[in-house]
C-alpha positions, 0 to 999 in steps of 0.5 A: 787167913794168910800165913805171913813171913819176913825176910832176913833182909829187914834186919841186915844190920844184925847177925843171922841169929838175931835176925831169926829171933826178930822174925820169930818175935813177930809171931811168924814161923817162916823166914826168907833168907837173903844173900845179897852183896852190900845189902844183906850178908848174914850168909856169904853172897857169892861163896858156894858152900854155906855153914848149914849147921849154923843156919839150922841152929839159928832157925831151930833156936827161933822156932822158924822154918826156912821157906825161901832163899833170895839171891840178888845182885851181880855174880850169881852164876849158874853154878851158884844158883844150882848150889843154892837149890841144893842147899834150899832143899837141905834146909827144907825150903821151898823157893829160890828167888832172884831178880829178873835181868835186863833182857828180853823175855826170850832171853830170860826163858833160855837163861832160866832153863837149866836152873828150872830143870834142876829145881823140878828134879829137886822138887823145889821152885825157882821164882823170878821177881817181876822187877822194873826195866827187865824182860819180866816186868809187865804182865805180857812178859810174865805170861810169856816167860811162865808159859814157856814152862809147865808145872810149878818149877818156874814161878813168880815172886810177885812184887805188886808195887813194880806193876803199879809203877808200870801203870798196871793194876796188880789185882787184875794181873793176879787173876791171870797168873795166880797159880804161878805166884810162889811168893807175894810181897805185901809191899806198898808203894807211895809217890816219894818212893819213886824218887828215893827207892830206899825210902821206906816211909811209903813201902810198908803195907798200909803206908802207900797207894796200893789197894790191898783189899783188892789184891787180897780179894783177888788172891783169895778168889784165886785160892792162893794159899802161899805165905805173904812176905812182909817187905820194904826197902830201907828198913834194913838201915833202921835199928833192929827194933824199929824195923821189927816194929814197922813189920809188926804194924804192916802185919797188923794192917794186912790182918785187918784187911783180911778181917774186913774182907771176911766180914764182907763175905760173911755179910753176903755183900760184894 
C-alpha cells in the first residue's frame, strides 16, 4: 500500500513543534514543511537562514522525517530557492516544491534551469505544482516542461484537482507522466470549491468529485511508489484537532480505496 504524509500547512495556526506532533499522531512518518507568507509561517518564508537545530528537534520529538519543503508565494528569489535546496539536503529531505508561475511553458523551463541544475548536483528534486492559470497547468504543458530535462531532478507535484478543473481526467494523465510525479496530492475537489477555494468541505479525499479508485489504479499500474500527500485548502483555519480529525478521515478513505483495489486484483477482475 502507499505511504502517506501530511503538510505542516494543515496546522498553520499552531507551532512547528505541535504541527509535527499532530502529523505523527495520524500514524504518519513523514512531513512536508511549508514556508508561505501569510499562510503558513512555522518557519520564516523569506529568511535565507533557518534554525535547523530547532527543526531537527521538532522532527525527532515527533519521530518524523522531512520529505519535502514547500515554498509558495511571491518573493521566492532564485537565491532563496537555492538556499532551500541546501537546507532540504541537510534535513535529509527529497523534494523542494513550489507553484508554477503565470508564464509560458518555455519561460517556465528557462526560469527553472539553474535550480534544477543545483538540485541534480545535490541529489534532490525540484518539483513544480501544476497550478491553474500557469504555464504548467495542462498535460501538454506539463509534458513540454518535464521533457526539457532528463532524469528526475525536475518533477511534478501533481495536484489532480487542478487538472480536473481544467476539464482533463487526472487518471489518464498519470499514465503519461507517472515516472516524473515526485509528489501526488490526495486532494479532492467539489463544485462549491470552484467558488470559494479556501472552503475545505469538498477538498479532503473522499468528499468531492474526483475518482480516487481510477487515480490510484493508474498510479499502481505505473509502479508509482512515492508517498501520497493528504491535502486541502482551508483546514489551516480549523482548530488543530478538527484538522487532525479531517486528515484522519481522508487517510482512512484513501486506505479503503487501496484495499478495495487489492481485493479486485486478488479476485482477478478488471
